[in-house]
TIDRENVO-522719 format. One record per residue (C-alpha): x, y, z; residue in one letter. Coordinates in Angstrom, 1 decimal, padded with zeros to 4 digits. Example, Ala and Ser with C-alpha at 12.3 -4.5 7.8 and 13.67 -1.06 7.14 Angstrom:
<node <012.3, -004.5, 007.8>, "A">
<node <013.7, -001.1, 007.1>, "S">
This chain:
<node <-033.2, -017.7, -024.8>, "M">
<node <-035.3, -014.6, -026.1>, "A">
<node <-036.2, -012.3, -023.0>, "N">
<node <-039.9, -011.7, -022.7>, "M">
<node <-041.5, -008.5, -024.0>, "P">
<node <-042.7, -006.3, -020.5>, "F">
<node <-046.3, -005.5, -020.7>, "P">
<node <-046.8, -002.6, -018.9>, "A">
<node <-050.0, -002.0, -020.2>, "F">
<node <-051.5, -005.0, -021.6>, "D">
<node <-055.0, -005.4, -022.3>, "T">
<node <-057.0, -005.7, -018.9>, "Q">
<node <-055.8, -008.8, -017.4>, "A">
<node <-057.1, -012.2, -018.0>, "S">
<node <-056.4, -013.2, -014.7>, "F">
<node <-057.3, -012.3, -011.0>, "T">
<node <-054.6, -013.6, -008.1>, "W">
<node <-057.4, -014.6, -005.9>, "H">
<node <-055.8, -014.4, -002.4>, "P">
<node <-056.4, -017.0, 000.8>, "T">
<node <-057.3, -016.8, 004.3>, "R">
<node <-053.7, -017.6, 005.0>, "R">
<node <-053.4, -014.5, 003.1>, "T">
<node <-055.4, -012.3, 004.8>, "H">
<node <-054.4, -013.2, 008.3>, "L">
<node <-050.6, -012.3, 007.3>, "L">
<node <-051.5, -009.0, 006.1>, "H">
<node <-053.3, -008.3, 009.6>, "A">
<node <-050.0, -009.6, 011.2>, "G">
<node <-048.1, -007.5, 008.6>, "V">
<node <-050.4, -004.2, 009.7>, "A">
<node <-049.9, -005.1, 013.4>, "V">
<node <-046.2, -005.5, 013.0>, "F">
<node <-045.7, -001.8, 011.2>, "L">
<node <-048.0, -000.1, 014.0>, "L">
<node <-045.6, -002.0, 016.9>, "A">
<node <-042.7, -000.3, 014.9>, "I">
<node <-044.3, 003.1, 013.4>, "S">
<node <-043.0, 005.1, 016.5>, "P">
<node <-039.8, 004.3, 015.7>, "V">
<node <-039.2, 003.9, 012.2>, "S">
<node <-041.7, 006.3, 010.7>, "A">
<node <-041.7, 008.9, 013.1>, "N">
<node <-045.1, 008.6, 014.3>, "V">
<node <-045.8, 011.3, 017.4>, "P">
<node <-046.4, 009.1, 020.5>, "L">
<node <-049.9, 010.9, 020.7>, "T">
<node <-053.4, 009.2, 020.7>, "A">
<node <-054.8, 011.1, 017.8>, "P">
<node <-051.5, 010.3, 016.0>, "A">
<node <-051.6, 006.8, 017.4>, "L">
<node <-055.1, 006.4, 016.6>, "L">
<node <-054.7, 007.3, 012.9>, "V">
<node <-052.3, 005.3, 012.1>, "T">
<node <-053.8, 002.4, 013.6>, "A">
<node <-057.0, 002.9, 011.1>, "L">
<node <-054.6, 003.2, 008.4>, "S">
<node <-053.4, 000.0, 008.7>, "L">
<node <-055.9, -001.6, 009.6>, "A">
<node <-056.5, -000.6, 005.6>, "C">
<node <-054.3, -003.4, 004.7>, "L">
<node <-055.8, -006.4, 005.8>, "P">
<node <-059.6, -004.6, 004.8>, "L">
<node <-057.8, -004.1, 001.4>, "A">
<node <-057.0, -007.8, 001.1>, "S">
<node <-060.3, -008.6, 001.9>, "R">
<node <-062.4, -006.1, -000.1>, "L">
<node <-060.2, -004.1, -002.0>, "P">
<node <-062.3, -001.2, -003.1>, "A">
<node <-063.3, -000.6, 000.8>, "A">
<node <-059.7, -000.9, 001.7>, "G">
<node <-058.7, 001.3, -000.9>, "A">
<node <-061.3, 004.1, -000.5>, "A">
<node <-061.3, 004.1, 003.3>, "A">
<node <-057.0, 004.3, 003.1>, "S">
<node <-057.7, 007.2, 001.1>, "L">
<node <-060.0, 009.0, 003.1>, "A">
<node <-058.0, 008.8, 006.2>, "I">
<node <-054.0, 010.0, 004.1>, "A">
<node <-056.7, 013.1, 003.1>, "W">
<node <-057.8, 013.7, 006.8>, "F">
<node <-054.0, 013.3, 007.8>, "T">
<node <-053.2, 015.7, 005.0>, "A">
<node <-055.6, 018.1, 006.0>, "S">
<node <-055.4, 017.8, 009.7>, "S">
<node <-053.4, 021.0, 011.6>, "P">
<node <-051.6, 018.3, 013.9>, "Y">
<node <-048.4, 015.7, 013.2>, "D">
<node <-050.3, 012.4, 012.6>, "L">
<node <-047.0, 010.9, 011.2>, "G">
<node <-046.5, 009.7, 007.7>, "T">
<node <-047.9, 006.3, 007.7>, "V">
<node <-051.2, 007.4, 006.8>, "A">
<node <-050.1, 009.5, 003.5>, "L">
<node <-047.6, 006.7, 002.2>, "L">
<node <-050.1, 003.5, 002.8>, "L">
<node <-052.5, 004.0, -000.6>, "P">
<node <-048.7, 003.5, -002.7>, "W">
<node <-048.6, 000.4, -000.5>, "G">
<node <-052.0, -001.2, -001.4>, "L">
<node <-051.5, 000.4, -005.1>, "C">
<node <-048.8, -002.6, -005.1>, "I">
<node <-050.6, -005.3, -003.3>, "M">
<node <-053.9, -004.4, -005.8>, "L">
<node <-052.1, -004.3, -009.0>, "L">
<node <-050.0, -007.5, -008.4>, "G">
<node <-053.7, -009.2, -007.4>, "R">
<node <-054.2, -008.5, -011.4>, "G">
<node <-057.3, -006.2, -010.5>, "L">
<node <-058.4, -003.3, -012.6>, "R">
<node <-055.7, -000.9, -013.8>, "R">
<node <-058.0, 002.0, -013.8>, "D">
<node <-059.2, 001.9, -010.5>, "M">
<node <-055.7, 001.4, -009.3>, "I">
<node <-054.2, 004.4, -010.9>, "Y">
<node <-057.5, 006.6, -010.1>, "V">
<node <-056.4, 005.4, -006.3>, "L">
<node <-052.3, 006.6, -007.3>, "A">
<node <-053.2, 009.7, -008.8>, "F">
<node <-055.9, 010.9, -005.7>, "A">
<node <-052.7, 009.8, -003.4>, "T">
<node <-050.6, 012.1, -005.5>, "A">
<node <-053.1, 014.7, -005.1>, "L">
<node <-053.0, 014.5, -001.7>, "I">
<node <-049.0, 014.7, -001.2>, "H">
<node <-049.2, 018.0, -003.5>, "F">
<node <-051.8, 019.6, -001.0>, "S">
<node <-049.7, 018.6, 002.0>, "H">
<node <-046.4, 019.5, 000.6>, "A">
<node <-045.3, 022.9, 001.4>, "S">
<node <-044.5, 023.7, -002.2>, "A">
<node <-045.4, 021.8, -005.3>, "W">
<node <-042.0, 020.7, -005.9>, "S">
<node <-041.6, 018.9, -002.9>, "Q">
<node <-045.0, 016.9, -003.9>, "G">
<node <-043.7, 015.9, -007.3>, "L">
<node <-040.7, 014.3, -005.2>, "L">
<node <-042.3, 012.4, -003.1>, "Q">
<node <-044.4, 011.1, -005.6>, "T">
<node <-041.1, 010.3, -008.2>, "L">
<node <-039.6, 008.5, -005.2>, "I">
<node <-042.4, 006.6, -003.7>, "I">
<node <-045.1, 006.6, -006.1>, "G">
<node <-043.5, 005.8, -009.2>, "V">
<node <-041.3, 003.0, -007.6>, "P">
<node <-044.3, 001.8, -006.0>, "C">
<node <-046.5, 001.2, -009.0>, "A">
<node <-043.3, -000.5, -011.0>, "V">
<node <-043.1, -003.3, -008.1>, "I">
<node <-046.7, -003.7, -008.8>, "G">
<node <-046.4, -003.9, -012.1>, "E">
<node <-043.7, -006.3, -012.2>, "V">
<node <-045.4, -008.3, -010.1>, "V">
<node <-048.6, -008.1, -012.0>, "R">
<node <-046.6, -009.2, -014.8>, "H">
<node <-044.7, -012.1, -013.4>, "H">
<node <-048.4, -013.4, -012.2>, "R">
<node <-049.7, -013.0, -015.4>, "L">
<node <-047.2, -015.0, -017.1>, "Q">
<node <-047.4, -017.9, -014.6>, "A">
<node <-051.3, -018.2, -015.2>, "N">
<node <-050.4, -018.2, -018.8>, "V">
<node <-048.2, -020.7, -018.6>, "A">
<node <-050.5, -022.9, -016.2>, "E">
<node <-052.8, -022.2, -019.1>, "Q">
<node <-050.8, -023.6, -021.6>, "E">
<node <-050.0, -026.2, -019.7>, "R">
<node <-053.4, -027.4, -019.2>, "R">
<node <-054.6, -026.9, -023.2>, "R">
<node <-051.2, -029.5, -023.8>, "K">
<node <-052.7, -032.0, -021.2>, "L">
<node <-056.0, -031.6, -022.7>, "D">
<node <-054.5, -031.7, -026.2>, "Q">
<node <-052.5, -035.1, -025.2>, "Q">
<node <-056.0, -036.6, -023.9>, "R">
<node <-058.0, -035.9, -026.7>, "R">
<node <-054.9, -037.8, -028.6>, "L">
<node <-055.1, -040.8, -026.3>, "V">
<node <-059.0, -040.9, -026.9>, "V">
<node <-058.5, -040.6, -031.0>, "S">
<node <-055.7, -043.7, -030.5>, "E">
<node <-057.5, -045.5, -028.2>, "L">
<node <-060.7, -045.4, -030.7>, "H">
<node <-058.2, -046.1, -033.7>, "D">
<node <-056.7, -049.1, -032.2>, "T">
<node <-058.8, -051.3, -029.5>, "V">
<node <-062.3, -050.4, -030.6>, "V">
<node <-061.6, -050.7, -034.1>, "R">
<node <-060.0, -054.0, -033.8>, "D">
<node <-062.5, -055.1, -031.7>, "L">
<node <-065.4, -054.2, -033.9>, "S">
<node <-063.6, -055.7, -036.3>, "H">
<node <-063.5, -059.1, -034.6>, "A">
<node <-067.1, -059.0, -033.8>, "V">
<node <-067.7, -058.7, -037.6>, "M">
<node <-065.9, -061.4, -037.9>, "I">
<node <-067.2, -063.9, -036.0>, "A">
<node <-070.6, -062.5, -036.7>, "E">
<node <-069.5, -063.6, -040.9>, "Q">
<node <-068.2, -066.8, -039.4>, "A">
<node <-071.6, -067.7, -038.2>, "R">
<node <-073.7, -066.8, -040.7>, "L">
<node <-071.3, -068.9, -043.2>, "A">
<node <-072.5, -072.3, -041.3>, "D">
<node <-075.7, -071.9, -039.5>, "P">
<node <-076.5, -075.6, -039.5>, "H">
<node <-072.8, -076.2, -036.6>, "N">
<node <-074.7, -075.9, -033.6>, "T">
<node <-071.6, -075.9, -031.6>, "R">
<node <-069.8, -073.4, -033.3>, "L">
<node <-072.4, -071.0, -032.9>, "N">
<node <-072.4, -071.4, -029.4>, "Q">
<node <-068.4, -070.7, -029.6>, "E">
<node <-068.8, -067.6, -031.5>, "L">
<node <-072.1, -066.8, -029.2>, "G">
<node <-070.0, -067.1, -025.8>, "A">
<node <-067.1, -064.6, -027.5>, "I">
<node <-069.6, -062.1, -029.3>, "I">
<node <-071.5, -061.2, -026.5>, "T">
<node <-068.7, -060.1, -024.1>, "P">
<node <-067.0, -058.7, -026.5>, "V">
<node <-069.8, -056.4, -027.9>, "R">
<node <-070.1, -055.3, -024.3>, "T">
<node <-066.8, -054.3, -023.8>, "A">
<node <-066.5, -052.5, -026.9>, "V">
<node <-070.1, -050.8, -026.0>, "E">
<node <-068.5, -049.7, -022.2>, "Q">
<node <-065.4, -048.8, -023.9>, "L">
<node <-067.2, -046.2, -026.2>, "R">
<node <-068.6, -044.5, -023.1>, "R">
<node <-065.6, -044.6, -021.3>, "S">
<node <-063.9, -042.7, -024.4>, "L">
<node <-067.1, -040.4, -024.3>, "K">
<node <-066.7, -039.4, -021.2>, "A">
<node <-063.1, -038.8, -021.9>, "M">
<node <-063.5, -036.5, -024.9>, "S">
<node <-066.2, -034.5, -023.0>, "A">
<node <-064.0, -034.5, -019.8>, "A">
<node <-061.4, -031.7, -018.7>, "E">
<node <-058.5, -031.5, -016.5>, "G">
<node <-055.8, -033.6, -015.9>, "D">
<node <-057.6, -036.4, -014.1>, "D">
<node <-058.8, -038.1, -017.2>, "S">
<node <-055.3, -038.3, -018.6>, "L">
<node <-054.1, -041.3, -019.5>, "L">
<node <-050.6, -041.5, -020.3>, "L">
<node <-050.5, -043.9, -023.3>, "L">
<node <-048.0, -044.4, -026.1>, "A">
<node <-049.4, -043.8, -029.5>, "A">
<node <-048.2, -046.5, -031.9>, "S">
<node <-048.2, -045.9, -035.7>, "P">
<node <-051.4, -047.1, -037.8>, "P">
<node <-051.6, -050.0, -040.1>, "P">
<node <-050.2, -049.2, -043.5>, "P">
<node <-053.3, -047.7, -045.9>, "L">
<node <-053.1, -051.0, -048.1>, "T">
<node <-053.7, -053.4, -045.0>, "D">
<node <-057.1, -050.9, -044.0>, "T">
<node <-057.9, -050.8, -047.7>, "I">
<node <-057.4, -055.0, -048.1>, "R">
<node <-059.6, -056.0, -044.8>, "T">
<node <-062.4, -052.9, -045.7>, "A">
<node <-062.5, -055.0, -049.2>, "R">
<node <-062.3, -058.1, -047.8>, "E">
<node <-065.6, -057.3, -045.4>, "A">
<node <-067.1, -055.9, -048.5>, "L">
<node <-067.1, -059.1, -050.0>, "T">
<node <-068.9, -061.3, -047.9>, "H">
<node <-072.1, -058.9, -048.8>, "R">
<node <-070.8, -059.0, -052.3>, "D">
<node <-070.2, -055.0, -052.1>, "A">
<node <-066.8, -053.4, -053.3>, "H">
<node <-064.4, -050.6, -052.6>, "L">
<node <-062.8, -048.7, -055.2>, "T">
<node <-059.5, -046.1, -054.4>, "T">
<node <-058.3, -044.0, -056.4>, "Q">
<node <-055.4, -041.3, -055.8>, "G">
<node <-054.1, -043.3, -052.6>, "T">
<node <-050.4, -043.0, -054.0>, "D">
<node <-050.6, -039.1, -054.0>, "L">
<node <-050.0, -039.9, -050.4>, "L">
<node <-046.3, -040.2, -051.0>, "D">
<node <-046.2, -036.4, -052.1>, "N">
<node <-043.0, -035.1, -050.6>, "P">
<node <-045.1, -032.2, -049.7>, "C">
<node <-046.4, -034.2, -047.1>, "I">
<node <-044.5, -034.7, -044.1>, "G">
<node <-044.1, -038.3, -042.0>, "P">
<node <-046.2, -036.9, -039.2>, "G">
<node <-048.9, -035.4, -041.8>, "V">
<node <-048.9, -038.5, -043.7>, "R">
<node <-049.6, -040.5, -040.5>, "Q">
<node <-052.7, -038.5, -039.4>, "Q">
<node <-054.0, -038.7, -043.4>, "L">
<node <-053.7, -042.6, -043.2>, "V">
<node <-055.9, -042.2, -039.9>, "R">
<node <-058.5, -040.2, -041.0>, "I">
<node <-058.9, -042.1, -044.5>, "I">
<node <-058.9, -045.2, -042.4>, "A">
<node <-061.8, -044.0, -040.3>, "E">
<node <-063.3, -043.2, -043.2>, "L">
<node <-063.2, -046.4, -045.0>, "I">
<node <-064.1, -048.4, -042.4>, "N">
<node <-066.9, -046.5, -041.4>, "N">
<node <-067.8, -046.9, -045.7>, "A">
<node <-067.4, -050.4, -044.8>, "A">
<node <-070.3, -050.8, -042.0>, "K">
<node <-073.0, -049.4, -043.8>, "Y">
<node <-071.8, -049.9, -047.6>, "T">
<node <-075.4, -052.6, -048.2>, "P">
<node <-074.8, -055.5, -050.2>, "P">
<node <-074.4, -055.3, -054.1>, "S">
<node <-072.9, -051.7, -054.0>, "S">
<node <-069.7, -049.8, -054.2>, "T">
<node <-068.0, -047.5, -052.1>, "A">
<node <-065.5, -045.4, -053.4>, "T">
<node <-062.4, -043.3, -052.4>, "L">
<node <-061.3, -040.5, -054.2>, "T">
<node <-057.7, -038.4, -053.3>, "I">
<node <-056.7, -035.6, -055.7>, "E">
<node <-053.8, -033.0, -054.6>, "A">
<node <-051.8, -030.0, -056.5>, "D">
<node <-049.2, -028.2, -055.5>, "D">
<node <-051.2, -026.4, -052.0>, "N">
<node <-054.4, -028.7, -051.4>, "T">
<node <-054.8, -032.7, -050.6>, "L">
<node <-058.8, -033.1, -051.0>, "E">
<node <-059.9, -036.6, -050.0>, "C">
<node <-063.4, -037.7, -051.2>, "M">
<node <-065.3, -041.0, -049.4>, "C">
<node <-068.7, -042.0, -050.5>, "T">
<node <-071.2, -044.9, -050.1>, "N">
<node <-074.3, -046.0, -050.6>, "P">
<node <-076.5, -046.2, -047.7>, "I">
<node <-080.0, -048.3, -046.7>, "D">
<node <-082.6, -045.6, -045.7>, "P">
<node <-084.0, -047.8, -043.2>, "G">
<node <-081.0, -049.3, -041.6>, "Q">
<node <-080.8, -047.7, -038.1>, "A">
<node <-077.5, -046.9, -036.0>, "T">
<node <-076.6, -049.6, -033.5>, "S">
<node <-074.3, -048.0, -030.3>, "T">
<node <-072.3, -051.3, -030.7>, "A">
<node <-071.4, -050.2, -034.2>, "T">
<node <-070.8, -046.9, -034.0>, "S">
<node <-070.6, -043.8, -031.5>, "S">
<node <-070.0, -040.9, -034.6>, "Q">
<node <-066.8, -040.5, -031.8>, "L">
<node <-064.4, -041.5, -034.8>, "G">
<node <-065.7, -039.0, -037.2>, "L">
<node <-065.3, -036.6, -034.3>, "I">
<node <-061.7, -037.5, -033.4>, "Q">
<node <-061.2, -037.5, -037.8>, "A">
<node <-062.6, -033.9, -037.5>, "Q">
<node <-059.9, -033.1, -034.9>, "Q">
<node <-057.2, -034.5, -037.0>, "R">
<node <-058.4, -032.7, -040.1>, "I">
<node <-058.3, -029.4, -038.1>, "E">
<node <-055.4, -029.5, -036.5>, "S">
<node <-053.5, -029.8, -039.9>, "L">
<node <-056.0, -026.8, -040.7>, "G">
<node <-058.4, -028.5, -043.3>, "G">
<node <-062.0, -028.8, -042.9>, "S">
<node <-064.6, -031.7, -043.1>, "L">
<node <-067.7, -031.6, -044.6>, "H">
<node <-070.0, -034.8, -044.8>, "I">
<node <-073.4, -034.7, -046.3>, "S">
<node <-076.2, -037.6, -046.1>, "R">
<node <-078.9, -037.9, -048.6>, "T">
<node <-081.9, -040.7, -048.4>, "T">
<node <-079.4, -043.4, -049.9>, "N">
<node <-075.6, -041.6, -049.8>, "R">
<node <-072.8, -040.7, -047.6>, "W">
<node <-070.4, -038.5, -048.2>, "T">
<node <-067.3, -037.4, -046.6>, "A">
<node <-064.9, -034.4, -048.0>, "I">
<node <-061.8, -033.0, -046.3>, "F">
<node <-059.2, -030.7, -047.8>, "T">
<node <-056.1, -030.2, -046.0>, "I">
<node <-053.6, -027.8, -047.1>, "P">
<node <-050.2, -028.7, -048.5>, "L">
<node <-046.5, -026.7, -046.9>, "Q">
<node <-043.6, -027.9, -049.6>, "P">
<node <-040.9, -028.6, -048.1>, "I">
<node <-038.1, -026.2, -048.0>, "S">
<node <-034.3, -027.2, -049.4>, "P">
<node <-032.0, -027.6, -046.6>, "M">
<node <-029.8, -024.2, -047.2>, "P">
<node <-026.0, -024.9, -048.0>, "T">
<node <-023.3, -023.1, -047.3>, "D">
């Protein structure tokens, strides 16, 4: 597995790690613990000024956890006072700003402000040291490792944040695919069932019993279609994991079946559907996954054209392809006075078709005039590379 590059100075982090109340309390507890052991571990003199300065310096730890700028400034001021004092006030106040650098770097805060704090702390060490070499040695031994530790923590938190964003993106993509699958299967089949029932009722208007039975079926199914369309719209607009449905995507029906069904529906209105170039989908440059997506896209365009093609007119589907591009055009006449019903169209199918096309690296262009509707999409074709031979 390839090693992930270490972005020591990547662009300003796109994340900020937000501590919880428990984290603030933990820093307060650490400060109290360090104050208790400082006379032994840090050689803090048992004098009132030294203990007071050490306590004030350690208080900057929980303060910086809650208010980073205020805590860093206070810690720097106390460190400068300790370095300038003629009395021995211990080393805790001089070292604490380095610890704050680790904490602030790890939280993803601005690097320029943090390294200003580190630079100022190094200057204090130089001013406190008896020789410049001693100050340089203290900075190299203490300051540089602290900066490296802070960058390591920052890097790992940034990578965790990026991984979480990628996980959410994939979940959102899955959710949108589920919405598309539901629209392509359930909604389309229910709409087709309503259309067939309506045609059967119109074919025999004098059969009262049949019309009553068909009406009892059509009304609840149409209501269910409207409710399902609204639900799919809400799912398509929602964000997060709550709206994700873990459903298996079924393969689309063959394009020939879709064309035959559309022609049968158009025949009842004395309308027609002409197709050209559908055999180009068998192009070896089109992989199985891309072909399945194309079938869904073209089926959506055909069904949309079948809905709105007026009587005694013709809808046309044309597919053309060369070595690099596949282009499909679906056009049909429309009745200028026909209103769009929410029971027959929510525009969600075209939105999902556009998303599928864009996922394939293509583009969809839709134009509508007073008497004609046209949809044209193009996608790039990637030739299948031959298998390497030994």
